[in-house]
C-alpha positions, -999 to 999 in steps of 0.1 A, spaced: -281 268 578 -288 249 609 -286 281 630 -309 299 606 -334 271 607 -333 270 645 -339 308 646 -369 306 623 -385 278 644 -379 299 676 -394 330 661 -425 313 645 -431 288 673 -454 259 666 -447 222 666 -424 220 636 -393 199 639 -361 198 618 -355 167 598 -321 154 589 -323 133 557 -297 114 537 -284 133 507 -293 121 473 -264 105 454 -262 134 429 -262 162 455 -231 184 455 -209 178 486 -197 215 486 -216 246 478 -199 279 475 -224 306 463 -208 339 453 -230 368 463 -207 391 444 -224 380 412 -258 392 426 -242 425 437 -227 432 403 -257 421 382 -285 435 404 -269 463 423 -276 443 454 -259 447 488 -263 429 520 -280 453 545 -280 433 577 -270 401 594 -290 374 610 -310 387 639 -306 366 671 -336 365 694 
């Protein structure tokens, strides 16, 4: 996610800065999204990767 955020800032320019905040106590420590569920339910498929500038 950090790489994606850095790429967005680089592309859009401006004076925005990334902020690193302490996680809330109830925030999950591990996230493992499964894009296969979206593919099956919506007929979705990844078309491209992250473009590097």
